[in-house]
Structures are given as C-alpha cells and as structure tokens.
C-alpha positions in Angstrom: -12.9 -1.2 -9.7 -11.1 -4.2 -11.3 -7.8 -2.1 -11.6 -7.6 -1.0 -8.1 -3.9 -1.2 -7.2 -4.5 -3.1 -3.9 -6.2 -6.0 -6.0 -3.2 -6.5 -8.1 -0.4 -9.0 -7.2 1.2 -9.2 -4.9 -0.8 -6.4 -3.0 -4.0 -8.7 -3.2 -2.4 -11.0 -0.6 -2.6 -8.2 1.9 -5.4 -6.8 3.9 -6.0 -2.9 4.0 -6.2 -2.1 7.8 -6.2 1.6 7.4 -6.5 3.9 4.4 -7.0 7.8 5.1 -7.3 10.5 2.5 -6.6 14.1 3.7 -5.4 17.4 2.1 -2.3 19.5 2.8 -1.9 22.8 1.1 -4.6 21.8 -1.4 -2.8 18.7 -2.1 -4.8 15.3 -2.0 -2.7 12.9 0.2 -3.2 9.2 1.3 -2.0 7.1 4.2 -2.3 3.4 3.6 -1.5 0.4 6.1 -1.6 -3.2 4.9 -1.1 -6.6 6.8 -0.3 -10.1 6.0 -0.1 -12.3 9.0 2.0 -10.6 11.4 3.7 -8.2 8.8 2.6 -4.8 8.1 3.7 -2.4 5.3 2.6 1.2 5.1 3.2 4.4 3.0 2.0 7.9 2.9 2.1 10.8 0.4 0.4 12.3 -2.5 -2.5 10.2 -3.7 -0.8 8.9 -7.0 0.4 5.7 -8.5 3.9 6.0 -6.8 2.5 5.4 -3.4 1.1 2.1 -4.6 4.6 1.3 -6.4 6.3 2.0 -3.1 3.8 -0.6 -1.3 4.3 -3.1 -4.0 8.1 -2.8 -3.6 7.7 -3.3 0.2 5.6 -6.3 -0.4 8.0 -7.9 -3.0 10.9 -7.4 -0.7 9.1 -9.1 2.3 8.2 -12.0 0.0 11.8 -12.3 -1.3 13.2 -12.3 2.2 10.8 -15.1 3.1 8.8 -12.7 5.5 5.7 -12.0 3.4 
C-alpha cells in the first residue's frame, strides 16, 4: 500500500505504536498513536483523511518547533 498516509512525509519518520479500529453507532472510527524518539502524537475520530491530516499537522508543528 504505497499511498498509505503513514508512509508519506513527515509521518514516515514516525512509528505507529497503536492503531485501533472500532465502531460507534455504526460509524467506523480509528485511534492512532505514533512516536518519534521521546515524542508522541495521537488522534482519534472517524476513519477518514482528516484524521491523518491532523496527525500530519501535529508532526509538522513539532518539527518546526525543533521537537520532532
């Protein structure tokens, strides 16, 4: 799966340490936690591109702050 969001920059520099799918009221949801060194980013919500976009923004913000 070459287009997997976690394989795209900058998330490709992070390791997935937790990924859980579950359903609430028939809606497929996802929890993702990723680490890089001592840093951790996580997000949870509907299993869609917006979840990965939020994780991307968290990874970029840490990188720009010199913490990721």
